[in-house]
VODO-794342 format. One line per field, with one value per atom (N, C-alpha, C): residue number from 1; atom name; z, y, x. Coordinates in Angstrom, 1 decimal. Example, Ala and Ser with C-alpha at 12.3 -4.5 7.8 and 13.67 -1.06 7.14 Angstrom:
REM VODO-794342
nr = 1_1_1_2_2_2
atom = N_CA_C_N_CA_C
z = 7.8_7.8_7.8_7.1_7.1_7.9
y = -5.7_-4.5_-3.3_-2.2_-1.1_0.0
x = 13.2_12.3_13.2_12.8_13.7_12.9
//
This chain:
REM VODO-794342
nr = 1_1_1_2_2_2_3_3_3_4_4_4_5_5_5_6_6_6_7_7_7_8_8_8_9_9_9_10_10_10_11_11_11_12_12_12_13_13_13_14_14_14_15_15_15_16_16_16_17_17_17_18_18_18_19_19_19_20_20_20_21_21_21_22_22_22_23_23_23_24_24_24_25_25_25_26_26_26_27_27_27_28_28_28_29_29_29_30_30_30_31_31_31_32_32_32_33_33_33_34_34_34_35_35_35_36_36_36_37_37_37_38_38_38_39_39_39_40_40_40_41_41_41_42_42_42_43_43_43_44_44_44_45_45_45_46_46_46_47_47_47_48_48_48_49_49_49_50_50_50_51_51_51_52_52_52_53_53_53_54_54_54_55_55_55_56_56_56_57_57_57_58_58_58_59_59_59_60_60_60_61_61_61_62_62_62_63_63_63_64_64_64_65_65_65_66_66_66_67_67_67_68_68_68_69_69_69_70_70_70_71_71_71_72_72_72_73_73_73_74_74_74_75_75_75_76_76_76_77_77_77_78_78_78_79_79_79_80_80_80_81_81_81_82_82_82_83_83_83_84_84_84_85_85_85_86_86_86_87_87_87_88_88_88_89_89_89_90_90_90_91_91_91_92_92_92_93_93_93_94_94_94_95_95_95_96_96_96_97_97_97_98_98_98_99_99_99_100_100_100_101_101_101_102_102_102_103_103_103_104_104_104_105_105_105_106_106_106_107_107_107_108_108_108_109_109_109_110_110_110_111_111_111_112_112_112_113_113_113_114_114_114_115_115_115_116_116_116_117_117_117_118_118_118_119_119_119_120_120_120_121_121_121_122_122_122_123_123_123_124_124_124_125_125_125_126_126_126_127_127_127_128_128_128_129_129_129_130_130_130_131_131_131_132_132_132_133_133_133_134_134_134_135_135_135_136_136_136_137_137_137_138_138_138_139_139_139_140_140_140_141_141_141_142_142_142_143_143_143_144_144_144_145_145_145_146_146_146_147_147_147_148_148_148_149_149_149_150_150_150_151_151_151_152_152_152_153_153_153_154_154_154_155_155_155_156_156_156_157_157_157_158_158_158_159_159_159_160_160_160_161_161_161_162_162_162_163_163_163_164_164_164_165_165_165_166_166_166_167_167_167_168_168_168_169_169_169_170_170_170_171_171_171_172_172_172_173_173_173_174_174_174_175_175_175_176_176_176_177_177_177_178_178_178_179_179_179_180_180_180_181_181_181_182_182_182_183_183_183_184_184_184_185_185_185_186_186_186_187_187_187_188_188_188_189_189_189_190_190_190_191_191_191_192_192_192_193_193_193_194_194_194_195_195_195_196_196_196_197_197_197_198_198_198_199_199_199_200_200_200_201_201_201_202_202_202_203_203_203_204_204_204_205_205_205_206_206_206_207_207_207_208_208_208_209_209_209_210_210_210_211_211_211_212_212_212_213_213_213_214_214_214_215_215_215_216_216_216
atom = N_CA_C_N_CA_C_N_CA_C_N_CA_C_N_CA_C_N_CA_C_N_CA_C_N_CA_C_N_CA_C_N_CA_C_N_CA_C_N_CA_C_N_CA_C_N_CA_C_N_CA_C_N_CA_C_N_CA_C_N_CA_C_N_CA_C_N_CA_C_N_CA_C_N_CA_C_N_CA_C_N_CA_C_N_CA_C_N_CA_C_N_CA_C_N_CA_C_N_CA_C_N_CA_C_N_CA_C_N_CA_C_N_CA_C_N_CA_C_N_CA_C_N_CA_C_N_CA_C_N_CA_C_N_CA_C_N_CA_C_N_CA_C_N_CA_C_N_CA_C_N_CA_C_N_CA_C_N_CA_C_N_CA_C_N_CA_C_N_CA_C_N_CA_C_N_CA_C_N_CA_C_N_CA_C_N_CA_C_N_CA_C_N_CA_C_N_CA_C_N_CA_C_N_CA_C_N_CA_C_N_CA_C_N_CA_C_N_CA_C_N_CA_C_N_CA_C_N_CA_C_N_CA_C_N_CA_C_N_CA_C_N_CA_C_N_CA_C_N_CA_C_N_CA_C_N_CA_C_N_CA_C_N_CA_C_N_CA_C_N_CA_C_N_CA_C_N_CA_C_N_CA_C_N_CA_C_N_CA_C_N_CA_C_N_CA_C_N_CA_C_N_CA_C_N_CA_C_N_CA_C_N_CA_C_N_CA_C_N_CA_C_N_CA_C_N_CA_C_N_CA_C_N_CA_C_N_CA_C_N_CA_C_N_CA_C_N_CA_C_N_CA_C_N_CA_C_N_CA_C_N_CA_C_N_CA_C_N_CA_C_N_CA_C_N_CA_C_N_CA_C_N_CA_C_N_CA_C_N_CA_C_N_CA_C_N_CA_C_N_CA_C_N_CA_C_N_CA_C_N_CA_C_N_CA_C_N_CA_C_N_CA_C_N_CA_C_N_CA_C_N_CA_C_N_CA_C_N_CA_C_N_CA_C_N_CA_C_N_CA_C_N_CA_C_N_CA_C_N_CA_C_N_CA_C_N_CA_C_N_CA_C_N_CA_C_N_CA_C_N_CA_C_N_CA_C_N_CA_C_N_CA_C_N_CA_C_N_CA_C_N_CA_C_N_CA_C_N_CA_C_N_CA_C_N_CA_C_N_CA_C_N_CA_C_N_CA_C_N_CA_C_N_CA_C_N_CA_C_N_CA_C_N_CA_C_N_CA_C_N_CA_C_N_CA_C_N_CA_C_N_CA_C_N_CA_C_N_CA_C_N_CA_C_N_CA_C_N_CA_C_N_CA_C_N_CA_C_N_CA_C_N_CA_C_N_CA_C_N_CA_C_N_CA_C_N_CA_C_N_CA_C_N_CA_C_N_CA_C_N_CA_C_N_CA_C_N_CA_C_N_CA_C_N_CA_C_N_CA_C_N_CA_C_N_CA_C_N_CA_C_N_CA_C_N_CA_C_N_CA_C_N_CA_C_N_CA_C_N_CA_C_N_CA_C_N_CA_C_N_CA_C_N_CA_C_N_CA_C_N_CA_C_N_CA_C_N_CA_C_N_CA_C_N_CA_C_N_CA_C_N_CA_C_N_CA_C_N_CA_C_N_CA_C_N_CA_C_N_CA_C_N_CA_C_N_CA_C_N_CA_C_N_CA_C_N_CA_C_N_CA_C_N_CA_C
z = -10.7_-9.3_-8.9_-8.2_-7.9_-6.4_-5.7_-4.3_-3.5_-2.6_-1.7_-2.2_-3.3_-3.8_-5.0_-5.1_-6.3_-7.3_-8.6_-9.6_-9.4_-10.1_-10.0_-10.4_-10.1_-10.4_-11.9_-12.7_-14.2_-14.7_-14.3_-14.8_-14.2_-12.9_-12.2_-12.8_-13.1_-13.7_-15.0_-15.8_-17.1_-17.0_-16.1_-15.9_-15.5_-14.6_-14.1_-15.0_-16.0_-16.9_-16.3_-15.4_-14.7_-14.8_-14.5_-14.5_-13.2_-13.2_-12.0_-10.9_-11.1_-9.9_-9.3_-10.1_-9.5_-8.7_-9.3_-8.7_-7.3_-7.3_-6.1_-5.0_-5.4_-4.4_-3.8_-4.7_-4.2_-3.3_-3.6_-2.8_-1.5_-1.5_-0.2_0.7_0.2_1.0_1.5_0.7_1.1_2.2_2.1_3.1_4.4_4.3_5.5_6.2_5.5_6.1_6.5_6.3_6.8_5.9_4.6_3.7_2.8_2.7_2.0_2.7_2.4_2.9_1.7_1.6_0.6_1.1_0.4_0.7_-0.5_-0.5_-1.7_-2.1_-3.4_-4.0_-3.7_-3.1_-2.8_-3.2_-3.2_-3.6_-2.7_-3.2_-2.4_-2.0_-0.6_-0.1_0.4_0.1_0.5_1.9_2.8_4.1_4.0_3.7_3.5_4.8_5.9_7.2_7.5_6.8_7.0_6.6_5.6_5.1_6.1_7.1_8.1_9.2_9.2_10.2_9.9_10.9_10.8_10.5_11.5_11.4_11.9_11.0_11.3_12.0_13.1_13.9_13.8_13.0_13.0_11.8_11.0_9.8_10.0_9.5_9.7_8.6_8.8_7.8_8.5_7.8_8.3_9.0_10.2_10.9_10.1_9.3_8.4_7.4_7.0_6.0_6.7_8.0_8.8_8.9_9.2_9.3_8.0_6.9_5.6_5.2_5.5_5.2_6.0_7.2_8.1_7.7_6.6_6.1_6.7_7.3_7.9_7.0_7.1_6.5_7.6_7.2_8.1_8.0_9.2_9.2_10.2_9.8_10.7_11.0_12.2_12.6_13.4_12.9_13.6_14.7_16.0_17.0_17.5_17.4_17.8_17.2_17.0_16.5_17.0_17.8_18.4_18.8_18.8_19.3_20.8_21.5_22.9_23.4_24.6_25.2_25.4_25.2_25.5_26.9_27.0_28.3_29.0_30.3_31.0_30.3_30.0_29.4_28.0_27.2_25.9_25.9_26.8_27.0_27.4_28.3_28.8_27.6_26.9_25.8_24.7_24.5_23.4_23.8_25.1_25.7_25.5_25.6_25.4_26.7_26.7_27.9_27.7_28.9_28.9_28.1_28.1_27.5_26.0_25.3_23.9_23.2_22.2_21.5_20.6_20.5_19.7_19.1_18.1_17.5_18.3_18.9_19.6_18.8_18.4_17.7_18.5_18.4_18.9_17.8_17.5_16.4_16.8_16.1_16.5_15.2_15.2_14.1_14.5_13.4_13.6_12.6_13.0_12.1_11.9_10.7_10.5_11.4_11.7_12.5_14.0_14.4_15.9_16.2_17.3_17.6_18.1_17.5_17.8_18.3_18.1_18.5_18.6_19.7_19.8_20.0_19.3_19.4_19.8_20.8_21.1_20.7_19.7_19.1_19.4_19.7_19.9_19.0_18.3_17.3_17.6_18.2_18.4_17.2_17.3_16.1_15.6_16.4_16.0_15.2_15.6_14.9_13.6_13.3_12.0_12.2_11.3_11.3_11.4_11.7_11.8_10.4_10.2_8.9_8.5_7.2_6.8_7.0_6.9_7.1_8.2_9.4_10.6_10.7_9.8_9.8_9.2_8.6_8.0_9.0_8.7_9.6_10.4_11.6_12.4_11.9_11.2_10.7_9.5_8.7_7.6_8.2_9.2_9.7_10.4_11.1_11.7_10.7_9.6_8.5_7.9_7.7_7.1_8.1_9.3_10.3_10.6_10.8_11.2_10.0_8.8_7.6_7.3_7.9_7.7_7.8_6.9_7.0_8.3_8.7_9.9_9.5_10.2_9.8_10.7_12.0_12.9_13.8_14.4_15.5_16.6_17.8_19.0_19.6_19.9_20.4_21.7_22.6_24.0_24.2_24.1_24.4_25.9_26.2_27.6_27.7_28.8_29.0_30.2_30.0_31.1_31.1_32.2_32.3_31.6_30.7_30.0_30.9_31.0_31.9_31.2_31.7_31.2_29.7_29.1_27.7_26.8_27.2_26.4_26.3_27.5_27.5_26.7_26.8_26.0_24.5_24.1_22.7_22.1_22.9_22.5_22.8_23.4_23.7_24.6_25.6_26.6_27.9_28.7_30.1_30.9_31.7_32.4_33.2_33.1_33.7_32.8_31.6_30.6_30.3_30.1_29.8_28.3_28.0_26.6_26.5_25.3_25.0_24.6_25.0_24.7_23.9_23.1_22.3_22.4_23.0_23.0_21.8_21.0_19.8_19.8_19.6_19.5_18.1_17.3_15.9_15.9_15.2_15.1_13.7_13.4_12.0_11.6_10.4_9.8_10.4_11.2_11.9_13.3_13.7_15.0_16.0_15.6_16.5_16.8_18.0_18.4_17.9_16.8_16.0_16.4_17.0_17.5_18.6_19.4_20.4_20.3_20.2_20.0_21.1_21.7_22.7_22.2_21.9_21.3_22.3_22.2_23.1_22.1_22.2_21.3_22.1_21.4_22.0_21.5_22.4_22.0_21.4_21.8_21.4_19.9_19.3_18.0_16.8_17.0_15.9_16.5_15.8_16.2_15.6_16.4_15.9_15.9_15.1_15.1_14.5_14.6_13.9_13.6_12.6_12.2_12.7_13.3_13.8_13.0_12.2_11.4_12.3_12.1_12.9_12.5_13.5_13.2_12.6_11.5_10.9_11.0_11.2_11.3_9.9
y = 0.5_0.9_0.5_1.4_1.2_1.5_0.6_0.9_1.0_2.0_2.2_3.4_4.0_5.1_4.7_5.2_4.9_6.0_5.7_6.8_7.8_8.9_10.0_9.5_10.3_9.9_9.6_10.5_10.4_9.1_8.8_7.6_6.3_6.4_5.2_4.9_6.0_5.7_5.1_5.5_4.9_3.5_3.2_1.8_0.9_1.4_0.5_0.6_1.5_1.5_2.1_3.0_3.6_5.1_5.8_7.2_7.8_9.0_9.6_9.7_10.0_10.0_8.6_7.6_6.2_5.9_6.3_6.1_6.9_8.2_8.9_8.3_7.8_7.1_5.9_5.1_4.0_4.4_5.4_5.9_6.4_7.1_7.6_6.4_5.3_4.1_3.5_3.4_2.8_3.6_5.0_5.8_5.7_5.6_5.4_4.1_3.1_1.8_1.8_2.9_2.9_2.3_2.0_1.3_2.2_3.5_4.5_5.8_6.7_8.0_9.0_9.9_10.9_12.3_13.0_14.4_15.2_16.4_17.2_17.6_17.4_17.8_16.8_15.6_14.6_13.3_12.3_10.9_10.3_9.4_8.6_7.3_7.2_6.2_5.0_3.8_2.5_2.1_1.8_1.3_-0.2_-0.5_-1.9_-2.7_-2.1_-2.8_-3.3_-2.7_-3.2_-4.7_-5.1_-6.5_-7.5_-7.0_-7.9_-8.3_-7.6_-7.9_-9.2_-10.0_-11.3_-11.0_-10.7_-10.5_-9.1_-8.2_-6.9_-6.8_-6.2_-6.1_-4.7_-3.8_-2.4_-2.2_-3.2_-3.1_-3.9_-3.4_-4.1_-5.1_-6.3_-7.4_-8.6_-9.6_-10.9_-11.5_-12.1_-12.7_-13.8_-14.5_-15.6_-15.0_-13.8_-13.1_-12.7_-12.3_-11.9_-13.2_-14.3_-15.6_-15.9_-15.8_-16.2_-15.3_-14.0_-13.0_-13.3_-13.9_-14.3_-15.6_-16.3_-17.5_-18.8_-18.7_-19.9_-20.3_-21.6_-22.1_-21.9_-21.1_-20.6_-21.5_-21.7_-22.5_-21.8_-21.5_-20.9_-21.9_-21.9_-22.7_-21.9_-21.8_-21.2_-22.1_-21.9_-22.8_-22.6_-21.4_-21.1_-19.8_-19.7_-18.4_-18.5_-17.5_-17.5_-16.1_-15.9_-14.6_-14.7_-13.7_-13.6_-12.2_-11.9_-10.6_-10.2_-9.0_-8.6_-8.9_-9.4_-9.6_-8.3_-8.3_-7.1_-6.4_-7.2_-6.6_-6.0_-6.7_-6.3_-5.0_-5.0_-3.9_-2.6_-2.8_-1.7_-1.1_-2.0_-1.6_-0.9_-1.3_-0.8_0.4_0.6_1.7_1.5_0.2_-0.2_-0.9_-1.1_-1.9_-3.4_-4.0_-5.5_-6.3_-5.9_-6.8_-6.6_-5.8_-5.6_-6.9_-7.3_-8.6_-8.4_-9.5_-9.4_-10.7_-10.7_-11.9_-12.2_-13.3_-13.7_-14.9_-14.7_-15.8_-16.1_-17.3_-17.8_-18.5_-18.0_-18.5_-18.9_-19.8_-20.2_-20.3_-19.8_-19.8_-20.7_-21.5_-22.3_-21.9_-22.0_-21.7_-23.0_-23.5_-24.8_-25.9_-25.8_-26.9_-26.6_-25.6_-25.3_-24.1_-24.2_-23.1_-21.9_-20.7_-19.5_-18.4_-18.5_-17.4_-17.8_-17.4_-17.5_-16.2_-15.9_-14.6_-14.8_-14.0_-13.9_-12.6_-12.6_-11.3_-11.1_-9.8_-9.4_-8.3_-8.5_-7.5_-7.2_-6.0_-5.7_-5.7_-6.2_-6.4_-5.1_-4.1_-2.8_-3.0_-4.0_-4.3_-5.0_-5.4_-6.1_-7.6_-8.4_-9.8_-10.5_-11.8_-12.5_-12.7_-12.5_-12.6_-14.1_-14.4_-15.8_-16.6_-15.9_-16.5_-15.9_-16.5_-15.9_-16.1_-16.9_-17.2_-16.0_-15.1_-13.9_-13.0_-12.2_-11.3_-10.4_-10.1_-9.4_-8.0_-7.4_-6.0_-6.1_-7.2_-7.4_-7.7_-8.6_-8.9_-7.7_-6.9_-5.7_-4.7_-4.6_-3.7_-4.1_-5.5_-6.0_-5.9_-6.2_-6.2_-4.7_-3.9_-2.5_-1.6_-2.1_-1.2_-0.1_-0.2_0.9_0.3_0.7_0.2_0.6_-0.2_0.2_1.1_2.3_3.3_3.3_2.9_2.9_1.7_1.4_0.4_1.0_0.8_1.2_-0.2_-0.3_-1.6_-1.4_-2.4_-2.3_-3.7_-3.7_-4.9_-5.2_-6.5_-6.9_-8.3_-8.9_-10.3_-10.9_-12.2_-13.0_-14.4_-15.1_-16.5_-17.3_-18.1_-18.9_-19.9_-19.9_-20.9_-21.5_-22.6_-23.1_-23.4_-22.9_-23.2_-22.5_-21.4_-20.7_-21.6_-22.1_-22.9_-24.2_-24.8_-26.0_-25.7_-24.6_-24.3_-24.0_-23.4_-23.1_-24.2_-25.3_-26.5_-26.1_-25.4_-24.9_-25.5_-25.6_-26.0_-24.8_-25.1_-24.0_-23.1_-21.8_-20.9_-20.4_-20.9_-20.4_-19.0_-18.2_-16.8_-16.6_-15.8_-15.4_-13.9_-13.5_-12.0_-11.8_-10.7_-10.4_-9.0_-8.9_-7.7_-7.5_-6.4_-6.0_-4.9_-5.2_-4.3_-3.8_-2.5_-1.9_-1.3_-1.7_-1.2_-0.1_1.0_2.1_2.4_2.5_2.6_4.1_4.4_5.7_6.7_6.2_7.0_7.3_6.7_6.9_5.9_4.9_3.9_2.9_2.4_1.3_0.0_-0.6_-1.6_-3.0_-3.2_-4.6_-4.5_-5.5_-5.7_-7.1_-7.1_-8.4_-8.6_-9.8_-10.1_-11.2_-11.0_-12.0_-12.5_-13.8_-14.5_-15.1_-14.6_-15.0_-15.8_-16.9_-17.6_-16.9_-16.2_-15.4_-16.0_-17.3_-18.0_-18.5_-18.5_-19.1_-18.1_-17.0_-16.0_-14.7_-14.1_-12.8_-11.7_-10.8_-9.8_-8.5_-7.5_-6.2_-5.2_-3.9_-2.9_-1.8_-0.9_0.2_1.5_2.3_3.6_4.7_5.5_6.5_7.8_8.4_9.6_10.7_11.4_12.7_13.7_14.3_15.3_16.7_17.8_19.1_19.5
x = 24.7_25.0_26.4_27.1_28.5_28.7_29.4_29.7_28.4_28.5_27.3_26.4_26.7_25.9_25.1_23.9_23.0_23.2_23.0_23.1_22.0_22.1_21.2_19.8_18.8_17.4_17.2_17.7_17.4_18.0_19.3_19.9_19.3_18.9_18.4_17.0_16.2_14.9_15.0_16.0_16.2_16.7_17.5_18.0_16.8_15.9_14.8_13.6_13.6_12.5_11.2_11.3_10.2_10.3_9.1_9.1_9.7_10.1_10.7_9.7_8.4_7.5_7.4_7.4_7.4_8.7_9.8_11.1_11.1_10.7_10.7_9.9_8.7_7.9_8.6_9.3_10.0_11.2_11.9_13.0_12.5_11.4_10.8_10.5_9.9_9.6_10.9_11.9_13.2_13.9_13.8_14.4_13.6_12.3_11.5_11.8_12.2_12.6_14.1_14.8_16.2_17.1_16.8_17.6_18.5_18.1_18.9_18.9_19.8_19.9_20.0_19.0_19.0_19.3_20.1_20.4_20.4_19.7_19.7_21.1_21.3_22.6_23.7_23.4_24.5_24.0_24.9_24.6_23.6_22.8_21.9_22.7_22.8_23.7_22.9_23.3_22.7_23.2_22.3_22.6_22.9_24.2_24.5_24.4_24.6_24.5_23.1_22.1_20.7_20.5_21.3_21.2_21.8_22.5_23.0_22.0_20.8_19.8_19.1_18.9_18.2_16.7_15.9_14.5_14.2_13.7_13.3_12.0_11.9_10.6_10.0_10.7_10.2_9.3_9.0_8.1_6.9_5.7_4.5_4.3_4.8_4.7_4.3_3.8_3.5_4.8_4.6_5.8_6.4_5.6_6.2_7.2_6.9_7.8_9.1_9.0_10.2_11.1_10.5_11.2_11.9_11.1_11.7_12.9_12.7_13.8_15.0_14.8_16.0_16.6_16.0_16.6_16.0_14.8_14.2_13.0_12.7_11.5_10.4_9.4_8.3_7.1_6.5_5.2_4.3_3.1_2.1_0.9_0.5_-0.6_-1.6_-2.9_-3.9_-4.5_-4.2_-4.6_-6.0_-6.5_-7.9_-8.3_-9.7_-10.3_-11.7_-12.1_-13.4_-13.8_-15.2_-15.7_-15.9_-15.2_-15.2_-15.3_-15.8_-15.7_-14.2_-13.9_-12.5_-12.0_-10.8_-10.2_-9.9_-9.6_-9.2_-8.0_-7.0_-5.8_-6.1_-6.8_-7.1_-8.0_-9.0_-9.9_-9.1_-8.2_-7.3_-6.5_-5.9_-5.0_-5.7_-7.0_-7.8_-8.6_-8.7_-9.5_-11.0_-11.4_-12.8_-13.3_-14.6_-15.2_-14.8_-14.8_-14.4_-15.4_-16.7_-17.7_-17.8_-17.0_-17.1_-16.7_-17.6_-17.2_-16.0_-15.2_-14.0_-13.7_-12.9_-12.3_-11.0_-10.9_-9.6_-9.0_-7.8_-7.1_-5.8_-5.4_-4.1_-3.3_-2.2_-1.4_0.0_0.6_2.0_2.8_4.0_4.9_6.1_6.5_7.7_8.8_10.0_11.1_12.0_12.0_12.7_12.2_10.9_10.2_10.2_10.8_10.9_10.0_9.2_8.3_9.2_8.8_9.5_8.7_7.3_6.5_5.0_4.4_2.9_2.3_1.3_0.6_-0.9_-1.3_-2.7_-3.2_-4.1_-4.6_-6.1_-6.4_-7.8_-8.2_-9.3_-9.8_-11.2_-11.5_-12.9_-13.7_-14.9_-15.7_-16.4_-16.6_-17.1_-18.4_-19.2_-20.4_-20.2_-19.0_-18.7_-18.9_-18.2_-18.4_-17.1_-17.1_-15.8_-15.3_-14.0_-13.3_-13.3_-13.4_-13.4_-12.1_-11.0_-9.7_-8.9_-9.1_-8.5_-7.0_-6.4_-5.0_-4.2_-4.9_-4.2_-3.5_-2.6_-2.0_-3.0_-2.8_-3.7_-4.1_-3.1_-3.4_-4.3_-4.3_-5.2_-6.6_-6.7_-8.0_-8.7_-7.9_-8.4_-8.9_-8.2_-8.6_-10.0_-10.1_-11.3_-12.5_-12.3_-13.4_-13.8_-12.8_-13.1_-13.4_-13.1_-13.4_-12.5_-11.3_-10.3_-8.9_-8.0_-6.6_-5.9_-5.0_-4.2_-3.1_-3.0_-2.0_-0.8_-0.9_0.2_0.1_1.3_1.3_2.2_1.7_2.5_2.9_4.2_4.7_5.4_5.3_5.9_6.6_8.0_8.7_8.8_9.0_9.1_9.6_9.5_10.0_9.2_8.8_8.1_8.7_8.3_8.6_7.4_7.7_6.6_6.0_4.7_4.0_2.8_2.3_1.1_1.0_-0.1_-0.3_0.8_1.3_2.3_3.6_4.0_5.2_5.0_3.8_3.5_3.5_2.9_2.9_4.2_5.1_6.4_7.4_6.9_7.7_8.9_8.6_9.6_9.3_10.3_10.2_9.5_8.5_7.8_8.8_8.6_9.6_10.7_10.7_11.7_11.5_12.5_12.3_11.9_11.0_10.6_10.5_10.8_10.7_9.2_8.6_7.3_7.2_6.2_5.9_4.4_4.0_2.6_2.4_1.5_1.2_-0.2_-0.4_-1.7_-1.7_-2.7_-2.8_-3.9_-3.6_-4.5_-4.8_-6.1_-6.5_-6.5_-6.8_-6.7_-7.7_-8.7_-9.7_-9.3_-8.1_-7.6_-8.1_-8.9_-9.4_-8.3_-8.3_-7.5_-8.1_-7.5_-8.2_-7.8_-6.7_-6.3_-5.3_-5.3_-4.3_-3.7_-2.4_-1.6_-0.6_-0.6_0.5_1.3_2.5_3.4_4.4_4.7_5.7_6.7_8.0_9.0_10.1_10.6_11.7_13.0_13.7_14.8_16.0_16.3_17.5_17.5_16.3_16.3_16.3_15.7_15.7_16.3_17.3_17.8_17.0_16.4_15.6_16.4_16.0_16.7_15.8_16.1_15.4_16.4_16.0_16.8_16.2_17.1_16.7_17.4_16.6_17.2_17.5_18.6_19.0_18.1_17.7_16.8_17.8_17.3_18.1_17.4_18.1_17.5_16.9
//
């Protein structure tokens, strides 16, 4: 590899010791993640600026992985996991009745020993059972409980003043501003399979995302 351009597919496949179909699948994933740009008849260009991002929030990965990629030592604590009826907010987000039983988890992540995020997750049980390891990422739990992998996430950013238990868990003074992210996971059958409400401490971890330009 030289500069910002990758070799052609034949040469690159030979260097990596893989077949061209395998290579094309990998390049397709890298392009979808905004890491390369491919054009027919032209070089494949590497998006070097992508490596300057601290924590990417546009990819569906475990938050601990985001912290590690940003250079932090990550620690996850499962604060609670219990079966409860959906809250009003969760029911509205999922398009379900408030009384539907769900797995509710509360998790906290630390970066280098400092709290950086608390997530309150709701997973409707759909007649299923509680997962044995509730500390796993919410999209994995939802896939196991609902019986179908998560295909999409819809996310809504926002901001609130941290109060009560959220402020305590994040070790913040009550009223401190926190960045929020509401996430709704949709499985391959089109069902809304989980609702997650995240509270982030904005001053500790710099988040970013990559937007690929729409091409005709």
